[in-house]
N, C-alpha and C positions, 0 to 999 in steps of 0.2 A: 708432373711438371711439363713433360712433352705434350700431353694432351691439352693443357691450358694454353700453351703457346700456339698450338695448331688451331684452337678456337679463336684466339686473338688475331689470327691471320686469315680467317674465313670471311670472305666478302659477302656471303649470303646472309650472315647473321643480322646485319644492320637493316636490310630490307625486310626481313622477317619481323623484327621488333617494331619497325615503323608501321608496317601493315597492321600489326596487332593493336597498336595504340590509336589507329585511325588517322595518322598524319599523312597517309598517302591517299586518303579518300576525298572525293569532292574537290572543291576549289582549294582547300588547304594543301592538296597534293600537287597542285600545278607548279609550285616553286621548286619542286624536286625534279622537274622535267625540263626546265629552262635555265637560262643564265641569270646574271644579276638584273634585278628590277630597279626602277628609279629610286625607291626608298633605300635600297641597299647601297646604291651609289652615293646617295646623300649621307648615309652613315659613314661611308668610307672617307668622304671629305671631312666630316667632323673628326674622325680618327686622326687624319693628317694634322689637323689643327691641334688636337690633344698632344700628339707627339712633339710638334714644333714648340708650343708654348711651354710645356713642361721641361723640354730641353733647355729653353731660355732661362727658366727659373733655376735649374740645376747648375748651369754655367755661371749665373749670377752669384749663387751661393759659393761656388768653388773659387771664383776670382776675387771675391770681396772678403777680406780677412775679418771684418767685423761680424760676419756671419759664421765664423769658425768657433761656435759655441754649441754646447749640447742641444739646446732648443732648436737651432737652425739645422744641425745635422739630422735631427729627427724629422724636422719638416722636409729636409732634403730626401730622407728615406721615403716619406709619404709621396713626395713628388716623383720619385723613381717608380714607385708602384703605380702611380697614375700614368706615367709614360708607358710602362709595360702593359697597362690595361688597354691603352689605345692601340698598341701593337698587336696584342693578342686578339682583341676584338676585330681588328682589321684582317688578321689571318683567318679568324673565324668566319667572317663574311665572305672572303674570297674562296674559302674551301667549303662553303655551304651550298644549298640548292642541289643541283644535279650531281655535284662533286661528292656529296655525302653518300650517295648510293654506291659510289665506287671505292669507298673507304673500307679499310679493315677495322675491326674493333680497337686494335691497338692505336691506330692513327686517330680514331674517334676519341678515345680516352685522352690522348695527348692534346688534341684540339680543345676539348671542353675542360680538361684539367688545368690548362694554363689560365683560363678564365677564373676558375675557382681559386687558383693560387694568387692571382692579382687581387681578387676580391678579399681574400683572407689577409693578404699583406696590407691592404688599405685599412681594414678594420683594426688589425693588431698594431699597425703603426700609430693609429690614433690612440690606442691604449698605452703604447710606449710613451707618447708625448704627455698624456695625462699623468702617468706614473712619474715622469721626470719633473713635471711642474709640482706635483704633490710633494715629492721628496725635497725639492729645492726650496719651495715657498712655505710649506707647512711644517715639515719636520726639521728644517734648517740643517739638512745633511747634503750640502751641495757637491757638485762634481769637482773635487780637488784634483790636482795634477796626477796623483797616484790612483785616483778613482775614475779616470776617464774610461777605463775598461768597462765600467758599469753601463755607460751609454752605448758602447760598441756591443755589449752583451744583449742589450735590449733590441738593437737592430738585427743582430744575428738570430736571436730567438724568434723574432717576428717572421723572418724568412724560413727558418727551419720548420716552425709550426705550419706556416702557409703551404710549404711544399709537402709536408706530411699529409695535410688535409686533401691536397690536390691529387696525390698518388694513391690514395686508399682504394678507389675503384679499380685501378689497374692491378692492384695487389690482391684483388679478389672480392672486394665489397661492391659487387654489381649484380645484375639480374639476368645474366646470360643463362638460357635454358630455364628461367623462372619467370615467364612472361607475366603472370598474375601479380608479381611484385614490382613491376617496372613503372617508372615515372612516365607520364605523358610528355612532359616538356623535354626530358632527356631520356629517350626510350631504352638506353642501355644502362641507365643508373637505377639503382634500387631506391625505392621510396624511403626506406629506412635511412639510407645515407643522406638523402636530401634533408630529411627531418633532423638528423644529427647535425649537419652543417648549419642549418637555420638556428638550432638551439644554441650551438657554440657561438655563432655570431651575435645572437640576441643577448647572451650572457655577457659577452665582451662589451657590447654597447651599453648595457645597463651599468656595468662597472665603470665605464668612462663617465657616464652621466653622474653617478654617485661621487666620483672623484672631483669633478668640476663643481658640483654643488658645494662640497666641503671647502674647496679652495676659495670659491667666491664669497662664501660666508665669512671666512677669516680675513681675507684681504679687504673686503668691503668694510667690515667693522673697524679694522685698523686704519683704513683710509679716512673714514669719517672722524675717528678719534684724533688723528693727526691734523685734520683740517682746523681744529679748534685751538691748536697750539702754535702760537706765532713763531717761535724759534725753530720750528721744525717744518717750515714751508718747503724747504728743499727736499726733505725726505717725503713730504706729501706729494710733490710733483713726480718723484721717482716711483712712488707707489702707484700713481696714476698711470705711469708708463707700463708697469707690470699688468695693471688692469686692462690696458689697451691690447697687450699681447694675448692675454687670456681671452679677450673678446674675439680676437682674430681666430684663435684655435676653436673657440666655441662656435663661431659662424661656420667654420669648416665642418665641424661635427654636425651641426644642424642641417647643412646642405647635404651632407652624406646620408643622413637618415631620410631626408625628403626624397632623395633620388633612388635609394635602395629599398625603401620600405615597400613600394608596390611589388617589386620582384620577390621580396620575402613573403608577402601575402599570397602571391601567385604560387609560390612553391608550397606553402601550407595548404592551399586549395588543391594543388596537385596531389599532395599526400592523402587528402581525405576524399577526393572525388573519384568515383568509379570510372572505368575506362569509357570514353566516348560520351560522357555525361556533361562535361563542362567545356563548351566550345571556346571559351576565352583562353584556355590553355594552348590553343593552336596559334595564339597571337603573342607568344612569349618573346618574340624578337623585339617587339616595341617596348616591352618591359625591360629587357636587357639593355636596349638602346638608351632608355632613360637612366638606367643605373650607370652606364658608362659615361653619360653626360656629366656625372659628378667629377670625373677626371678632367673635364673641360673647364669646369667652374672653379676648381680649387686654385689654379694659378691666378685667375682673375681676382679672387678673394685676397690673395697675398698682395697684389699690386694696389688694390683699393684701400686696404687697411694698414699697410706698413709704408711709412714715408721712406725709410731706408731702402726697402725693397723696390719701391717705385723709382727711386734715384738710381739704384744699381741696374735695373732693367732698362731704363731709358738711356743710361750711359752706355750700356752694352749694345743696344739696338741702334742708337743714333746719338753718338757723342756730340756731333755738331748741333743737334737740336737742343742740347742742354747748355753748352758753354760757347762763348764767343772766342775769337782767336786770342784775345788777351787774357782769357781765363775767367771772365765774368759770367754770371748766370744770366741766360736769356729770359725774357718775360714768359715765353712759352714754358720753359723749364720750371720757373717759379710757380706758375699757375698749376702745372701738373703735380709738383711736389706738395703744394699747399692744399690740394684737394684731399679730403679725408672723410672717413665715415664715422670718426669719433672726435670729440672735442680735444681730448688729451693728445691725439695724434697730430692735430693741427698745430699745436704748440711745439711739440717735439716728440719724436718716436725713436730716439737713439738709445738703445738699451745696453750698449756694450759696456758703459761705465759701471752701471749697477750690476751687470752680470759678472764683470771681472771682480768686483768687490765680493760678491756673494760666492764666487767660485774659488776664491783664494782661501788660504788656510786661516787667515785672520778674519774673525767675525766680530766687528765692533758692536758696542752696545746700541749705537744708533740704528744699525740694521736690525738688530733684534727687537728694537722698539716697533719697527714696522711689521715684522713677522716673528712674533714670539714663539719659542719652542713649545710644542704641544706634546707633552709626555704621555698623555693618555687620550688617544683618539679612537 
């Protein structure tokens, strides 16, 4: 144990690993001799925007009681992971370059581990959201008063699993003194660990896609059926609202995949490519920057697709922009709130009434008409 800690405090190890992987050779090694470059400063500014806008979304969810339902708590958890992603990447940039060569392996694992933790938290949070929607809308087992712990358990599990994945290298799953097993992108990380993380993340993403495909099939079929029944027009509109919320989360998922997939592919290339053979691996910062951009886009997606969220954020940022002194809605506020990416949201996107009904102990037959219990799925 003492020898392991002595290794983790040895400042020469990082330089040795970086030299072996070729990251200190040629033009790629210049950034480890100088300070922050213009592209790094630009990424820092983006990180500041990520932290600011995600903080606004979190405050809006916290202050607005209509968002105090399982779905929005889980979205809040995703927003928190995005905020932390901005912070960790900001720290990563500020401690990179020449500062990397002055680090101990312990600090290096801490810096990079935080990035892995926030990445895992984002993916697992999306899985938790998909599970909550699946349970509530497909199996008709909503979050009743005495079952709110299930939602908290999902949030807790997402962070426990994320932290576990992030600390594995510092616990021993690394390539110190085993240079031939080292990653080029992360020279102290074992290639087997990188492959393990990508495999886990890919499995989680596939599970999310499968859950949403099943949810959409059932909800869409019931929505089309109710549209043909005149006496159930009200239920049809509520079903459309649920479809709008599902589309919001699905957009979040699609953007996540688009932003993170290039980095996943890069890590797969890192696993299979011999040392110094794939020069694109030395450009990993741009791939990571694209991945972190996902944390910038998620809050924008929330405001564009949710009328209630747009109203809450506008009221939080500029109350005078929304209302006149006598309490009436200004034209600017109406124009902003009426803007929508979906037709159902343009009419109404207030979900709290339906959510309260489904979350209560009483499940009337009319609700079951929209989302029939599926006993064998």
